[in-house]
LOSE-129805 format. One record per residue (C-alpha): chain; residue number from 0; x, z, y. Coordinates in steps of 0.2 Angstrom, whole numbers, plus 5000, padded with zeros to 4 digits. Example, Ala and Ser with C-alpha at 12.3 -4.5 7.8 and 13.67 -1.06 7.14 Angstrom:
<recs>
+----+-----+------+------+------+
| ch |   i |    u |    w |    v |
+----+-----+------+------+------+
|  A |   0 | 5062 | 5039 | 4978 |
|  A |   1 | 5068 | 5036 | 4995 |
+----+-----+------+------+------+
</recs>
This chain:
<recs>
+----+-----+------+------+------+
| ch |   i |    u |    w |    v |
+----+-----+------+------+------+
|  A |   0 | 5172 | 4990 | 4952 |
|  A |   1 | 5153 | 4990 | 4954 |
|  A |   2 | 5145 | 4995 | 4970 |
|  A |   3 | 5132 | 5006 | 4960 |
|  A |   4 | 5136 | 5020 | 4948 |
|  A |   5 | 5129 | 5018 | 4930 |
|  A |   6 | 5112 | 5025 | 4927 |
|  A |   7 | 5110 | 5040 | 4915 |
|  A |   8 | 5111 | 5039 | 4901 |
|  A |   9 | 5121 | 5022 | 4901 |
|  A |  10 | 5124 | 5014 | 4884 |
|  A |  11 | 5135 | 4998 | 4882 |
|  A |  12 | 5128 | 4985 | 4871 |
|  A |  13 | 5139 | 4979 | 4857 |
|  A |  14 | 5139 | 4961 | 4863 |
|  A |  15 | 5140 | 4956 | 4881 |
|  A |  16 | 5123 | 4950 | 4886 |
|  A |  17 | 5121 | 4936 | 4900 |
|  A |  18 | 5116 | 4950 | 4912 |
|  A |  19 | 5133 | 4959 | 4909 |
|  A |  20 | 5142 | 4943 | 4912 |
|  A |  21 | 5132 | 4940 | 4928 |
|  A |  22 | 5136 | 4957 | 4934 |
|  A |  23 | 5155 | 4954 | 4931 |
|  A |  24 | 5154 | 4940 | 4944 |
|  A |  25 | 5148 | 4953 | 4956 |
|  A |  26 | 5162 | 4965 | 4954 |
|  A |  27 | 5171 | 4970 | 4969 |
|  A |  28 | 5158 | 4962 | 4981 |
|  A |  29 | 5139 | 4960 | 4981 |
|  A |  30 | 5139 | 4947 | 4994 |
|  A |  31 | 5129 | 4933 | 4986 |
|  A |  32 | 5119 | 4920 | 4995 |
|  A |  33 | 5107 | 4907 | 4988 |
|  A |  34 | 5121 | 4896 | 4983 |
|  A |  35 | 5131 | 4911 | 4976 |
|  A |  36 | 5116 | 4916 | 4965 |
|  A |  37 | 5115 | 4899 | 4958 |
|  A |  38 | 5134 | 4900 | 4954 |
|  A |  39 | 5132 | 4916 | 4945 |
|  A |  40 | 5118 | 4909 | 4934 |
|  A |  41 | 5128 | 4893 | 4931 |
|  A |  42 | 5144 | 4903 | 4927 |
|  A |  43 | 5134 | 4914 | 4915 |
|  A |  44 | 5126 | 4899 | 4906 |
|  A |  45 | 5144 | 4892 | 4904 |
|  A |  46 | 5151 | 4908 | 4897 |
|  A |  47 | 5136 | 4910 | 4885 |
|  A |  48 | 5139 | 4892 | 4878 |
|  A |  49 | 5157 | 4896 | 4873 |
|  A |  50 | 5161 | 4894 | 4854 |
|  A |  51 | 5159 | 4910 | 4845 |
|  A |  52 | 5147 | 4919 | 4857 |
|  A |  53 | 5131 | 4912 | 4849 |
|  A |  54 | 5114 | 4915 | 4856 |
|  A |  55 | 5113 | 4932 | 4865 |
|  A |  56 | 5095 | 4932 | 4872 |
|  A |  57 | 5079 | 4923 | 4872 |
|  A |  58 | 5085 | 4913 | 4887 |
|  A |  59 | 5102 | 4908 | 4881 |
|  A |  60 | 5106 | 4891 | 4875 |
|  A |  61 | 5098 | 4874 | 4880 |
|  A |  62 | 5080 | 4871 | 4883 |
|  A |  63 | 5079 | 4861 | 4867 |
|  A |  64 | 5087 | 4876 | 4858 |
|  A |  65 | 5074 | 4888 | 4865 |
|  A |  66 | 5060 | 4876 | 4860 |
|  A |  67 | 5066 | 4874 | 4843 |
|  A |  68 | 5068 | 4893 | 4840 |
|  A |  69 | 5051 | 4896 | 4847 |
|  A |  70 | 5044 | 4882 | 4835 |
|  A |  71 | 5053 | 4890 | 4820 |
|  A |  72 | 5046 | 4907 | 4824 |
|  A |  73 | 5028 | 4901 | 4825 |
|  A |  74 | 5030 | 4890 | 4809 |
|  A |  75 | 5036 | 4906 | 4800 |
|  A |  76 | 5022 | 4916 | 4806 |
|  A |  77 | 5009 | 4903 | 4803 |
|  A |  78 | 5004 | 4904 | 4821 |
|  A |  79 | 5003 | 4891 | 4835 |
|  A |  80 | 5017 | 4878 | 4835 |
|  A |  81 | 5029 | 4877 | 4850 |
|  A |  82 | 5023 | 4869 | 4866 |
|  A |  83 | 5027 | 4851 | 4869 |
|  A |  84 | 5042 | 4847 | 4880 |
|  A |  85 | 5032 | 4843 | 4896 |
|  A |  86 | 5034 | 4850 | 4913 |
|  A |  87 | 5025 | 4867 | 4916 |
|  A |  88 | 5025 | 4872 | 4898 |
|  A |  89 | 5041 | 4882 | 4897 |
|  A |  90 | 5040 | 4901 | 4893 |
|  A |  91 | 5054 | 4913 | 4895 |
|  A |  92 | 5058 | 4928 | 4884 |
|  A |  93 | 5058 | 4946 | 4890 |
|  A |  94 | 5076 | 4951 | 4896 |
|  A |  95 | 5080 | 4970 | 4893 |
|  A |  96 | 5090 | 4977 | 4907 |
|  A |  97 | 5103 | 4991 | 4902 |
|  A |  98 | 5102 | 5008 | 4911 |
|  A |  99 | 5114 | 5003 | 4924 |
|  A | 100 | 5110 | 4999 | 4943 |
|  A | 101 | 5123 | 4985 | 4944 |
|  A | 102 | 5115 | 4976 | 4928 |
|  A | 103 | 5098 | 4977 | 4937 |
|  A | 104 | 5105 | 4969 | 4952 |
|  A | 105 | 5113 | 4955 | 4942 |
|  A | 106 | 5097 | 4952 | 4932 |
|  A | 107 | 5087 | 4950 | 4948 |
|  A | 108 | 5101 | 4938 | 4955 |
|  A | 109 | 5100 | 4927 | 4940 |
|  A | 110 | 5081 | 4928 | 4939 |
|  A | 111 | 5080 | 4921 | 4957 |
|  A | 112 | 5092 | 4907 | 4953 |
|  A | 113 | 5082 | 4902 | 4937 |
|  A | 114 | 5065 | 4902 | 4945 |
|  A | 115 | 5059 | 4918 | 4939 |
|  A | 116 | 5060 | 4930 | 4924 |
|  A | 117 | 5052 | 4945 | 4915 |
|  A | 118 | 5063 | 4960 | 4915 |
|  A | 119 | 5061 | 4976 | 4905 |
|  A | 120 | 5070 | 4992 | 4911 |
|  A | 121 | 5078 | 5005 | 4900 |
|  A | 122 | 5064 | 5018 | 4896 |
|  A | 123 | 5065 | 5033 | 4906 |
|  A | 124 | 5081 | 5027 | 4915 |
|  A | 125 | 5085 | 5032 | 4933 |
|  A | 126 | 5093 | 5017 | 4942 |
|  A | 127 | 5101 | 5025 | 4957 |
|  A | 128 | 5106 | 5013 | 4972 |
|  A | 129 | 5119 | 5019 | 4984 |
|  A | 130 | 5119 | 5005 | 4996 |
|  A | 131 | 5110 | 4990 | 5002 |
|  A | 132 | 5112 | 4974 | 4993 |
|  A | 133 | 5120 | 4961 | 5004 |
|  A | 134 | 5115 | 4943 | 5003 |
|  A | 135 | 5112 | 4928 | 5014 |
|  A | 136 | 5093 | 4930 | 5016 |
|  A | 137 | 5085 | 4912 | 5017 |
|  A | 138 | 5070 | 4919 | 5025 |
|  A | 139 | 5066 | 4909 | 5041 |
|  A | 140 | 5053 | 4921 | 5048 |
|  A | 141 | 5039 | 4914 | 5037 |
|  A | 142 | 5021 | 4908 | 5040 |
|  A | 143 | 5015 | 4923 | 5051 |
|  A | 144 | 5031 | 4923 | 5062 |
|  A | 145 | 5030 | 4904 | 5064 |
|  A | 146 | 5012 | 4905 | 5069 |
|  A | 147 | 5015 | 4920 | 5081 |
|  A | 148 | 5030 | 4911 | 5089 |
|  A | 149 | 5019 | 4896 | 5092 |
|  A | 150 | 5005 | 4907 | 5100 |
|  A | 151 | 5018 | 4915 | 5111 |
|  A | 152 | 5025 | 4898 | 5116 |
|  A | 153 | 5007 | 4893 | 5122 |
|  A | 154 | 5004 | 4910 | 5130 |
|  A | 155 | 5021 | 4917 | 5137 |
|  A | 156 | 5022 | 4936 | 5137 |
|  A | 157 | 5008 | 4938 | 5124 |
|  A | 158 | 5020 | 4942 | 5109 |
|  A | 159 | 5014 | 4957 | 5100 |
|  A | 160 | 5031 | 4965 | 5098 |
|  A | 161 | 5050 | 4961 | 5100 |
|  A | 162 | 5057 | 4952 | 5085 |
|  A | 163 | 5065 | 4963 | 5071 |
|  A | 164 | 5084 | 4965 | 5070 |
|  A | 165 | 5089 | 4956 | 5054 |
|  A | 166 | 5101 | 4970 | 5051 |
|  A | 167 | 5086 | 4983 | 5049 |
|  A | 168 | 5078 | 4972 | 5036 |
|  A | 169 | 5088 | 4978 | 5021 |
|  A | 170 | 5084 | 4981 | 5003 |
|  A | 171 | 5094 | 4989 | 4988 |
|  A | 172 | 5089 | 4975 | 4977 |
|  A | 173 | 5090 | 4956 | 4979 |
|  A | 174 | 5075 | 4949 | 4989 |
|  A | 175 | 5061 | 4942 | 4977 |
|  A | 176 | 5059 | 4923 | 4980 |
|  A | 177 | 5052 | 4918 | 4963 |
|  A | 178 | 5039 | 4925 | 4951 |
|  A | 179 | 5047 | 4940 | 4943 |
|  A | 180 | 5039 | 4954 | 4932 |
|  A | 181 | 5048 | 4971 | 4931 |
|  A | 182 | 5041 | 4982 | 4917 |
|  A | 183 | 5048 | 4999 | 4921 |
|  A | 184 | 5045 | 5007 | 4904 |
|  A | 185 | 5044 | 5024 | 4913 |
|  A | 186 | 5060 | 5021 | 4923 |
|  A | 187 | 5064 | 5027 | 4941 |
|  A | 188 | 5072 | 5017 | 4954 |
|  A | 189 | 5079 | 5028 | 4968 |
|  A | 190 | 5090 | 5028 | 4984 |
|  A | 191 | 5104 | 5040 | 4983 |
|  A | 192 | 5101 | 5054 | 4995 |
|  A | 193 | 5117 | 5051 | 5005 |
|  A | 194 | 5114 | 5032 | 5006 |
|  A | 195 | 5110 | 5022 | 5022 |
|  A | 196 | 5092 | 5017 | 5025 |
|  A | 197 | 5085 | 5003 | 5014 |
|  A | 198 | 5069 | 4999 | 5004 |
|  A | 199 | 5069 | 4993 | 4986 |
|  A | 200 | 5060 | 4977 | 4986 |
|  A | 201 | 5057 | 4963 | 4999 |
|  A | 202 | 5045 | 4949 | 4993 |
|  A | 203 | 5047 | 4933 | 5003 |
|  A | 204 | 5036 | 4918 | 5005 |
|  A | 205 | 5033 | 4910 | 4988 |
|  A | 206 | 5039 | 4926 | 4979 |
|  A | 207 | 5027 | 4934 | 4966 |
|  A | 208 | 5032 | 4952 | 4961 |
|  A | 209 | 5023 | 4961 | 4947 |
|  A | 210 | 5029 | 4979 | 4945 |
|  A | 211 | 5023 | 4990 | 4931 |
|  A | 212 | 5026 | 5008 | 4925 |
|  A | 213 | 5040 | 5013 | 4937 |
|  A | 214 | 5043 | 5026 | 4950 |
|  A | 215 | 5050 | 5021 | 4967 |
|  A | 216 | 5059 | 5037 | 4975 |
|  A | 217 | 5066 | 5040 | 4992 |
|  A | 218 | 5065 | 5023 | 4999 |
|  A | 219 | 5069 | 5022 | 5018 |
|  A | 220 | 5067 | 5007 | 5029 |
|  A | 221 | 5071 | 5005 | 5048 |
|  A | 222 | 5056 | 4994 | 5049 |
|  A | 223 | 5040 | 4991 | 5038 |
|  A | 224 | 5039 | 4996 | 5020 |
|  A | 225 | 5049 | 5011 | 5015 |
|  A | 226 | 5049 | 5006 | 4996 |
|  A | 227 | 5041 | 4988 | 4996 |
|  A | 228 | 5038 | 4975 | 5009 |
|  A | 229 | 5027 | 4960 | 5004 |
|  A | 230 | 5028 | 4946 | 5018 |
|  A | 231 | 5013 | 4935 | 5023 |
|  A | 232 | 5016 | 4921 | 5011 |
|  A | 233 | 5020 | 4932 | 4996 |
|  A | 234 | 5010 | 4941 | 4982 |
|  A | 235 | 5012 | 4957 | 4972 |
|  A | 236 | 5004 | 4966 | 4958 |
|  A | 237 | 5007 | 4984 | 4957 |
|  A | 238 | 5001 | 4993 | 4941 |
|  A | 239 | 5004 | 5011 | 4936 |
|  A | 240 | 5018 | 5014 | 4949 |
|  A | 241 | 5022 | 5030 | 4958 |
|  A | 242 | 5029 | 5029 | 4975 |
|  A | 243 | 5037 | 5046 | 4981 |
|  A | 244 | 5046 | 5053 | 4997 |
|  A | 245 | 5048 | 5036 | 5005 |
|  A | 246 | 5048 | 5033 | 5024 |
|  A | 247 | 5046 | 5019 | 5036 |
|  A | 248 | 5055 | 5022 | 5053 |
|  A | 249 | 5046 | 5007 | 5062 |
|  A | 250 | 5041 | 5012 | 5079 |
|  A | 251 | 5025 | 5003 | 5078 |
|  A | 252 | 5023 | 4997 | 5060 |
|  A | 253 | 5023 | 5008 | 5045 |
|  A | 254 | 5019 | 5008 | 5027 |
|  A | 255 | 5029 | 5023 | 5022 |
|  A | 256 | 5027 | 5018 | 5003 |
|  A | 257 | 5022 | 5000 | 5004 |
|  A | 258 | 5019 | 4987 | 5018 |
|  A | 259 | 5008 | 4972 | 5012 |
|  A | 260 | 5006 | 4958 | 5024 |
|  A | 261 | 5003 | 4945 | 5010 |
|  A | 262 | 4991 | 4947 | 4995 |
|  A | 263 | 4992 | 4963 | 4984 |
|  A | 264 | 4983 | 4971 | 4970 |
|  A | 265 | 4987 | 4989 | 4967 |
|  A | 266 | 4979 | 4998 | 4951 |
|  A | 267 | 4982 | 5015 | 4943 |
|  A | 268 | 4995 | 5020 | 4955 |
|  A | 269 | 5000 | 5036 | 4965 |
|  A | 270 | 5008 | 5038 | 4982 |
|  A | 271 | 5015 | 5056 | 4985 |
|  A | 272 | 5024 | 5063 | 5001 |
|  A | 273 | 5027 | 5046 | 5010 |
|  A | 274 | 5028 | 5044 | 5028 |
|  A | 275 | 5026 | 5032 | 5043 |
|  A | 276 | 5036 | 5042 | 5055 |
|  A | 277 | 5038 | 5030 | 5069 |
|  A | 278 | 5030 | 5035 | 5086 |
|  A | 279 | 5015 | 5024 | 5082 |
|  A | 280 | 5018 | 5023 | 5063 |
|  A | 281 | 5003 | 5017 | 5052 |
|  A | 282 | 4999 | 5019 | 5034 |
|  A | 283 | 5009 | 5034 | 5027 |
|  A | 284 | 5006 | 5029 | 5009 |
|  A | 285 | 5002 | 5011 | 5011 |
|  A | 286 | 4999 | 4999 | 5026 |
|  A | 287 | 4990 | 4983 | 5024 |
|  A | 288 | 4990 | 4969 | 5036 |
|  A | 289 | 4985 | 4955 | 5023 |
|  A | 290 | 4973 | 4955 | 5008 |
|  A | 291 | 4973 | 4971 | 4997 |
|  A | 292 | 4963 | 4976 | 4982 |
|  A | 293 | 4966 | 4994 | 4977 |
|  A | 294 | 4958 | 5002 | 4962 |
|  A | 295 | 4960 | 5019 | 4953 |
|  A | 296 | 4974 | 5025 | 4964 |
|  A | 297 | 4978 | 5042 | 4972 |
|  A | 298 | 4986 | 5047 | 4989 |
|  A | 299 | 4993 | 5065 | 4991 |
|  A | 300 | 5002 | 5073 | 5005 |
|  A | 301 | 5006 | 5057 | 5014 |
|  A | 302 | 5007 | 5056 | 5033 |
|  A | 303 | 5007 | 5044 | 5048 |
|  A | 304 | 5010 | 5048 | 5066 |
|  A | 305 | 4996 | 5035 | 5072 |
|  A | 306 | 4984 | 5028 | 5059 |
|  A | 307 | 4980 | 5031 | 5041 |
|  A | 308 | 4989 | 5046 | 5033 |
|  A | 309 | 4986 | 5039 | 5016 |
|  A | 310 | 4980 | 5021 | 5019 |
|  A | 311 | 4981 | 5011 | 5035 |
|  A | 312 | 4972 | 4994 | 5035 |
|  A | 313 | 4977 | 4986 | 5052 |
|  A | 314 | 4971 | 4968 | 5055 |
|  A | 315 | 4969 | 4965 | 5036 |
|  A | 316 | 4956 | 4965 | 5023 |
|  A | 317 | 4955 | 4978 | 5010 |
|  A | 318 | 4944 | 4983 | 4995 |
|  A | 319 | 4946 | 5000 | 4989 |
|  A | 320 | 4938 | 5007 | 4973 |
|  A | 321 | 4938 | 5023 | 4963 |
|  A | 322 | 4953 | 5031 | 4974 |
|  A | 323 | 4957 | 5048 | 4979 |
|  A | 324 | 4964 | 5054 | 4996 |
|  A | 325 | 4969 | 5072 | 4997 |
|  A | 326 | 4979 | 5082 | 5009 |
|  A | 327 | 4985 | 5067 | 5019 |
|  A | 328 | 4987 | 5068 | 5038 |
|  A | 329 | 4988 | 5057 | 5053 |
|  A | 330 | 4984 | 5055 | 5072 |
|  A | 331 | 4968 | 5046 | 5067 |
|  A | 332 | 4961 | 5044 | 5050 |
|  A | 333 | 4969 | 5058 | 5040 |
|  A | 334 | 4964 | 5050 | 5023 |
|  A | 335 | 4962 | 5032 | 5028 |
|  A | 336 | 4960 | 5021 | 5044 |
|  A | 337 | 4953 | 5004 | 5047 |
|  A | 338 | 4959 | 4997 | 5064 |
|  A | 339 | 4954 | 4979 | 5069 |
|  A | 340 | 4951 | 4976 | 5051 |
|  A | 341 | 4938 | 4973 | 5037 |
|  A | 342 | 4938 | 4988 | 5024 |
|  A | 343 | 4926 | 4991 | 5010 |
|  A | 344 | 4928 | 5008 | 5001 |
|  A | 345 | 4917 | 5013 | 4986 |
|  A | 346 | 4917 | 5028 | 4973 |
|  A | 347 | 4931 | 5036 | 4982 |
|  A | 348 | 4935 | 5054 | 4987 |
|  A | 349 | 4942 | 5060 | 5004 |
|  A | 350 | 4946 | 5078 | 5002 |
|  A | 351 | 4955 | 5091 | 5013 |
|  A | 352 | 4964 | 5078 | 5025 |
|  A | 353 | 4968 | 5082 | 5043 |
|  A | 354 | 4969 | 5072 | 5059 |
|  A | 355 | 4966 | 5073 | 5078 |
|  A | 356 | 4952 | 5060 | 5076 |
|  A | 357 | 4943 | 5056 | 5060 |
|  A | 358 | 4950 | 5070 | 5048 |
|  A | 359 | 4943 | 5060 | 5032 |
|  A | 360 | 4942 | 5042 | 5039 |
|  A | 361 | 4944 | 5033 | 5056 |
|  A | 362 | 4937 | 5016 | 5060 |
|  A | 363 | 4941 | 5007 | 5077 |
|  A | 364 | 4936 | 4990 | 5082 |
|  A | 365 | 4933 | 4986 | 5064 |
|  A | 366 | 4921 | 4985 | 5049 |
|  A | 367 | 4922 | 5000 | 5037 |
|  A | 368 | 4909 | 4999 | 5023 |
|  A | 369 | 4908 | 5015 | 5013 |
|  A | 370 | 4897 | 5017 | 4997 |
|  A | 371 | 4896 | 5032 | 4985 |
|  A | 372 | 4909 | 5042 | 4994 |
|  A | 373 | 4913 | 5061 | 4993 |
|  A | 374 | 4920 | 5066 | 5010 |
|  A | 375 | 4923 | 5085 | 5010 |
|  A | 376 | 4934 | 5098 | 5017 |
|  A | 377 | 4942 | 5087 | 5030 |
|  A | 378 | 4947 | 5093 | 5048 |
|  A | 379 | 4949 | 5085 | 5065 |
|  A | 380 | 4956 | 5094 | 5080 |
|  A | 381 | 4947 | 5082 | 5092 |
|  A | 382 | 4933 | 5072 | 5085 |
|  A | 383 | 4925 | 5067 | 5069 |
|  A | 384 | 4929 | 5080 | 5055 |
|  A | 385 | 4923 | 5069 | 5041 |
|  A | 386 | 4922 | 5051 | 5049 |
|  A | 387 | 4926 | 5044 | 5066 |
|  A | 388 | 4919 | 5027 | 5071 |
|  A | 389 | 4923 | 5019 | 5088 |
|  A | 390 | 4917 | 5001 | 5093 |
|  A | 391 | 4914 | 4997 | 5075 |
|  A | 392 | 4902 | 4994 | 5061 |
|  A | 393 | 4900 | 5008 | 5048 |
|  A | 394 | 4887 | 5007 | 5034 |
|  A | 395 | 4887 | 5023 | 5024 |
|  A | 396 | 4877 | 5022 | 5008 |
|  A | 397 | 4874 | 5035 | 4994 |
|  A | 398 | 4887 | 5047 | 5000 |
|  A | 399 | 4890 | 5065 | 5003 |
|  A | 400 | 4898 | 5071 | 5019 |
|  A | 401 | 4900 | 5090 | 5016 |
|  A | 402 | 4910 | 5105 | 5023 |
|  A | 403 | 4920 | 5096 | 5036 |
|  A | 404 | 4926 | 5104 | 5052 |
|  A | 405 | 4930 | 5098 | 5070 |
|  A | 406 | 4936 | 5108 | 5085 |
|  A | 407 | 4928 | 5094 | 5095 |
|  A | 408 | 4913 | 5084 | 5093 |
|  A | 409 | 4904 | 5078 | 5077 |
|  A | 410 | 4909 | 5088 | 5062 |
|  A | 411 | 4901 | 5076 | 5050 |
|  A | 412 | 4902 | 5060 | 5059 |
|  A | 413 | 4907 | 5055 | 5076 |
|  A | 414 | 4901 | 5038 | 5083 |
|  A | 415 | 4906 | 5030 | 5099 |
|  A | 416 | 4900 | 5013 | 5105 |
|  A | 417 | 4897 | 5010 | 5086 |
|  A | 418 | 4884 | 5004 | 5075 |
|  A | 419 | 4881 | 5018 | 5062 |
|  A | 420 | 4870 | 5016 | 5047 |
|  A | 421 | 4867 | 5031 | 5035 |
|  A | 422 | 4857 | 5027 | 5020 |
|  A | 423 | 4853 | 5038 | 5005 |
|  A | 424 | 4866 | 5050 | 5010 |
|  A | 425 | 4868 | 5069 | 5013 |
|  A | 426 | 4877 | 5076 | 5029 |
|  A | 427 | 4877 | 5094 | 5025 |
|  A | 428 | 4887 | 5111 | 5029 |
|  A | 429 | 4898 | 5103 | 5042 |
|  A | 430 | 4904 | 5114 | 5057 |
|  A | 431 | 4909 | 5110 | 5075 |
|  A | 432 | 4918 | 5126 | 5079 |
|  A | 433 | 4926 | 5123 | 5097 |
|  A | 434 | 4920 | 5132 | 5112 |
|  A | 435 | 4911 | 5117 | 5119 |
|  A | 436 | 4908 | 5108 | 5102 |
|  A | 437 | 4892 | 5099 | 5098 |
|  A | 438 | 4884 | 5089 | 5084 |
|  A | 439 | 4888 | 5098 | 5068 |
|  A | 440 | 4880 | 5084 | 5058 |
|  A | 441 | 4881 | 5068 | 5069 |
|  A | 442 | 4887 | 5065 | 5086 |
|  A | 443 | 4883 | 5048 | 5094 |
|  A | 444 | 4887 | 5042 | 5111 |
|  A | 445 | 4882 | 5024 | 5116 |
|  A | 446 | 4879 | 5012 | 5102 |
|  A | 447 | 4866 | 5015 | 5088 |
|  A | 448 | 4862 | 5026 | 5074 |
|  A | 449 | 4850 | 5022 | 5060 |
|  A | 450 | 4846 | 5035 | 5046 |
|  A | 451 | 4836 | 5030 | 5030 |
|  A | 452 | 4831 | 5042 | 5016 |
|  A | 453 | 4845 | 5054 | 5020 |
|  A | 454 | 4847 | 5073 | 5023 |
|  A | 455 | 4855 | 5080 | 5039 |
|  A | 456 | 4855 | 5099 | 5034 |
|  A | 457 | 4864 | 5116 | 5036 |
|  A | 458 | 4876 | 5109 | 5049 |
|  A | 459 | 4882 | 5120 | 5064 |
|  A | 460 | 4889 | 5119 | 5081 |
|  A | 461 | 4894 | 5130 | 5095 |
|  A | 462 | 4883 | 5121 | 5107 |
|  A | 463 | 4866 | 5115 | 5102 |
|  A | 464 | 4861 | 5104 | 5094 |
|  A | 465 | 4869 | 5107 | 5077 |
|  A | 466 | 4860 | 5093 | 5068 |
|  A | 467 | 4861 | 5077 | 5078 |
|  A | 468 | 4867 | 5074 | 5096 |
|  A | 469 | 4865 | 5057 | 5105 |
|  A | 470 | 4870 | 5052 | 5122 |
|  A | 471 | 4866 | 5034 | 5129 |
|  A | 472 | 4863 | 5029 | 5111 |
|  A | 473 | 4848 | 5022 | 5101 |
|  A | 474 | 4844 | 5034 | 5086 |
|  A | 475 | 4831 | 5029 | 5073 |
|  A | 476 | 4826 | 5041 | 5058 |
|  A | 477 | 4814 | 5035 | 5045 |
|  A | 478 | 4800 | 5046 | 5039 |
|  A | 479 | 4809 | 5048 | 5022 |
|  A | 480 | 4824 | 5057 | 5030 |
|  A | 481 | 4825 | 5076 | 5033 |
|  A | 482 | 4834 | 5084 | 5048 |
|  A | 483 | 4831 | 5103 | 5045 |
|  A | 484 | 4840 | 5120 | 5045 |
|  A | 485 | 4854 | 5115 | 5057 |
|  A | 486 | 4861 | 5128 | 5069 |
|  A | 487 | 4858 | 5132 | 5083 |
|  A | 488 | 4845 | 5118 | 5083 |
|  A | 489 | 4841 | 5102 | 5074 |
|  A | 490 | 4840 | 5090 | 5088 |
|  A | 491 | 4835 | 5100 | 5103 |
|  A | 492 | 4848 | 5098 | 5116 |
|  A | 493 | 4851 | 5080 | 5113 |
|  A | 494 | 4852 | 5069 | 5129 |
|  A | 495 | 4841 | 5056 | 5120 |
|  A | 496 | 4825 | 5061 | 5112 |
|  A | 497 | 4825 | 5059 | 5093 |
|  A | 498 | 4809 | 5056 | 5084 |
|  A | 499 | 4806 | 5063 | 5066 |
|  A | 500 | 4818 | 5077 | 5069 |
|  A | 501 | 4811 | 5095 | 5067 |
|  A | 502 | 4816 | 5106 | 5082 |
+----+-----+------+------+------+
</recs>
């Protein structure tokens, strides 16, 4: 019998498809290695070629049959003739996967064995997985692990972290080794509430996963990537995907929803209620350690114990555009965090997020470029209600930092040993409310602050100044900027004299 219960509603096709036959070979045991996967595919092909079965799908029959069928269809439509029989010109048909979790497993096994596939899930189906899929993982540690092993051999004792236990690196679906597209058609892939911890997708070196129009619910991983893990040599495209209630238990890693260590593009997607719950967990919704492009996506109520409640960019490169981060929480960077990384964020909202440091965003030993931002209503218990930047570079252009609160220093912006550029922006109505709080607008210690054509107004702090405070820092304000109506003072009380600042 199958390891997985059928989806709901499950419908049996009239004629057994190649995916049904492939799943039959998995019955009783889902232990399939690379050789086993190839055997499943080969056996399915032999079964489909038996007399009387006929052609059951776009991939059934020989290559010649497929090319002939394509040619006939195109001739009938008056369209382009079939491609010539030369390497690299083959085209596979879309395979429909019935509303049955075991059929989905079988389809992915066959897709890997055949060098890739495009799968379409049953519309609105819920594929519930009850246990991890057991296979012999051909992964050898990959590009990044090999490089780090070589570095550790040259410099003993310099390894960043102990190696992972392979038993912790489990997924509910077969590992992605090939170019595979999954069109979810509004379906949900979920881990059963009583199941052991596993994520849904692991994409290995050379694998290319395209995931569209699907919800991933209740993934749970003992290491990185609660729902999806993309390794260093892999790629993924995520479109119109919702990731909910997923968790990474990694003590120092994270990615409650997704962990990307490769090359990933995320568009029009939503991350809700995910968590990086390890002691130093990073990236409650998404953790990036590779190359990430993120557009038109939303992060709500995600959390991380260390960095980046919504998004954590740690030693990676990320370009974020037209995103929204609301009500996320973390130790540092409630909305997003850039640590030892390169991060560019534009046309994005950071609203009502919370953290100890950097309620809206935190930048440390990194570059965080921010343009046309709205950073409002965020709270920090220590420093940096809106933004915290430490030992980093933070250009802020054409943005609004408004109504943020800290119980420590720098309600709008906290900068320590950093290079902060504020250009064409408003820092207004921020409050530093602790008993010894100072710098309602901007607090800078060491480093440098340059302010151009900007307004620092209506900010407040318990201890003066309420506008701009600087200690051992260089502060430059051009004559087009305005620093007025801050309480109890604008700049009086700063340890460094600040020119072009009204008292």
